[in-house]
C-alpha positions in Angstrom: -26.0 0.3 5.7 -22.5 -1.0 6.1 -23.6 -3.1 9.0 -26.5 -4.6 7.0 -24.1 -5.4 4.2 -21.9 -7.5 6.4 -24.7 -8.9 8.4 -24.6 -10.1 12.0 -23.9 -8.3 15.2 -20.1 -8.9 15.0 -19.8 -6.9 11.8 -21.0 -3.3 11.2 -17.7 -1.5 11.4 -17.5 1.7 9.3 -15.2 1.8 6.3 -12.9 4.2 8.3 -12.0 1.3 10.6 -11.4 -1.2 7.9 -8.4 -1.7 5.6 -8.3 0.5 2.5 -8.0 -0.9 -1.0 -4.3 -0.7 -2.3 -3.0 -0.1 1.2 -0.6 -2.3 3.1 -1.7 -4.5 6.0 0.4 -6.7 8.4 -1.1 -10.1 8.6 -0.5 -13.0 11.0 -2.2 -16.3 10.2 -2.3 -19.1 12.7 0.0 -17.3 15.1 2.9 -17.2 12.7 5.0 -14.0 12.2 3.5 -11.0 10.5 3.7 -10.6 6.7 3.1 -7.3 4.9 0.7 -7.5 1.9 -1.5 -5.2 -0.1 -5.2 -5.1 0.1 -6.9 -6.0 -3.2 -10.6 -5.7 -2.2 -12.9 -4.9 0.7 -16.5 -6.1 0.2 -19.5 -7.4 2.1 -18.2 -10.9 1.9 -14.4 -10.7 2.4 -11.2 -8.7 2.7 -8.9 -9.9 -0.1 -5.1 -9.5 0.1 -2.2 -10.4 -2.1 -0.3 -13.7 -1.6 -1.4 -17.1 -0.3 -1.4 -16.8 3.5 -2.1 -20.0 5.4 -5.0 -22.4 5.1 -8.8 -22.1 5.1 -10.2 -21.9 8.6 -7.1 -20.5 10.3 -7.5 -17.6 12.6 -5.9 -14.3 11.4 -4.9 -10.9 12.8 -4.7 -7.9 10.5 -2.9 -4.7 11.6 -3.3 -1.6 9.5 -3.5 2.2 9.4 -6.3 4.4 8.1 -6.7 8.1 8.3 -8.8 7.4 11.5 -6.0 5.6 13.3 -4.2 2.3 13.6 -6.3 -0.8 14.1 -6.1 -4.6 14.8 -8.8 -6.8 13.4 -9.6 -10.4 14.2 -10.7 -12.6 11.3 -10.1 -16.0 9.7 -9.1 -17.3 6.3 -12.1 -18.3 4.1 -10.4 -18.9 0.7 -6.8 -19.1 -0.6 -5.6 -19.1 -4.2 -2.1 -19.0 -5.7 -2.0 -15.2 -5.5 -4.6 -14.0 -3.0 -6.1 -14.8 0.4 -9.7 -14.0 1.4 -10.5 -13.2 5.0 -14.0 -13.0 6.5 -15.3 -9.6 7.6 -13.7 -8.9 11.0 -15.5 -10.1 14.1 -13.6 -7.6 16.2 -11.8 -4.4 15.4 -9.7 -2.6 18.0 -8.0 0.8 17.8 -4.3 0.5 18.8 -3.2 4.0 17.9 -5.0 7.3 17.5 -4.7 9.3 14.3 -1.9 11.9 14.8 -0.2 14.3 12.5 -0.2 13.2 8.9 -2.5 10.3 9.7 -5.4 12.8 10.2 -5.2 13.9 6.6 -7.2 12.1 4.0 -5.1 9.6 2.1 -3.9 11.0 -1.2 -2.6 9.2 -4.3 -1.4 10.4 -7.6 -2.6 8.1 -10.4 -0.4 9.6 -13.1 3.0 8.7 -14.6 6.1 10.6 -13.5 9.7 10.2 -14.4 12.1 9.1 -11.7 15.3 7.3 -10.9 16.0 4.0 -9.1 18.8 1.8 -7.8 19.2 -1.3 -5.6 19.5 -0.8 -1.9 20.7 -4.1 -0.4 20.4 -4.0 3.4 18.5 -0.7 3.1 21.5 1.2 1.8 21.6 2.5 -1.8 24.3 1.0 -4.1 25.4 1.8 -7.6 24.3 4.3 -10.1 20.7 5.5 -10.4 18.9 4.5 -13.6 15.8 6.0 -15.2 12.4 4.6 -14.4 8.7 5.4 -14.4 6.7 5.9 -11.3 2.9 5.9 -10.8 0.3 5.5 -8.0 2.4 7.6 -5.7 1.0 7.8 -2.1 2.4 8.4 1.4 2.7 4.7 1.8 4.4 3.7 -1.4 4.3 3.8 -5.2 4.4 1.6 -8.3 7.9 1.3 -9.9 7.8 0.4 -13.6 10.9 -1.1 -15.1 12.0 -3.2 -18.1 13.1 -6.0 -15.8 11.3 -7.9 -13.0 12.5 -7.6 -9.4 12.1 -10.3 -6.7 9.7 -9.8 -3.9 11.2 -8.0 -0.9 14.0 -6.5 -2.9 14.9 -3.2 -1.4 15.5 -0.2 -3.7 15.8 3.5 -3.6 13.6 5.7 -5.8 14.2 9.3 -6.5 11.5 11.8 -7.6 11.7 15.4 -8.5 9.2 17.1 -6.2 9.9 20.7 -7.4 12.1 22.2 -10.0 14.7 22.8 -7.3 14.2 19.8 -5.1 14.1 16.0 -5.3 13.5 13.3 -2.7 15.1 9.8 -2.4 13.1 7.2 -0.6 13.8 3.6 0.5 11.2 1.0 -0.6 10.6 -2.7 -0.5 9.0 -4.7 -3.4 5.8 -6.1 -2.0 4.1 -7.2 -5.2 5.0 -7.6 -8.9 3.0 -8.0 -12.1 3.8 -7.9 -15.8 2.1 -5.1 -17.9 0.7 -7.1 -20.8 0.3 -4.2 -23.3 3.8 -2.7 -22.9 5.8 -5.7 -21.7 7.1 -3.8 -18.8 7.2 -4.9 -15.2 5.2 -3.1 -12.4 6.4 -3.4 -8.8 4.4 -2.2 -5.8 6.8 -0.5 -3.3 6.2 0.1 0.3 8.2 3.0 1.6 10.3 2.5 4.7 11.5 4.9 7.3 9.6 7.8 5.9 10.4 11.0 7.9 7.6 13.6 8.7 9.2 16.2 6.3 9.3 13.6 3.5 5.7 12.6 4.2 4.7 16.3 3.9 6.7 16.8 0.7 4.9 13.8 -0.9 1.5 15.2 0.1 2.3 18.7 -1.3 3.7 17.2 -4.5 0.6 15.0 -5.1 -1.8 17.9 -4.4 0.2 20.2 -6.7 0.2 17.7 -9.5 -3.5 16.9 -9.1 -4.3 20.6 -9.3 -2.2 20.9 -12.5 -4.1 17.9 -14.0 -7.4 19.4 -13.1 -6.6 22.7 -14.6 -5.8 20.9 -17.9 -9.0 18.9 -17.6 -7.1 15.6 -17.1 -8.3 14.8 -13.6 
């Protein structure tokens, strides 16, 4: 069915081999250096990412990770707006890394608000005092950081979350997208975690699973 949706012999790749919505992909357009952006949509007609990347007709390479492994896809730009880029369905998808360890598990995400702390981390090193923040959409790849102020793209910050009553975790993240929340007036920032260690990855998965179980028991998930 997926093949018939995309049409043509060059398409037909299963969803497990294509970028996932809200995940991060590294994109090179026209042979220029890779840029990391988030995936907004994957449909029969296009893969849509954040940010304007190049010009219509330019060749593109997308590199990304799914629970099935790490892949490289050949595509081209079919539309560009001020905030998004559309790529045609990949003509070629190649696996460049097998799924190992944590990558074999199904991607998990916690779509719930949790309290946390944050501070700037220029050069990847935390600086200054932590301040209160709200965190949502927590996954193994990143989270949404909600603040009263906007942060510039590619700003590096540290976020701290309480994983258990007796343990917290501090992670380095980079601001990959930003948008204003109209109803509240607050600012939402999509963070991509950097340098995540295996034990931190496992702690995030266990935290999400535990919170989801709690929400289900209360009829909220």
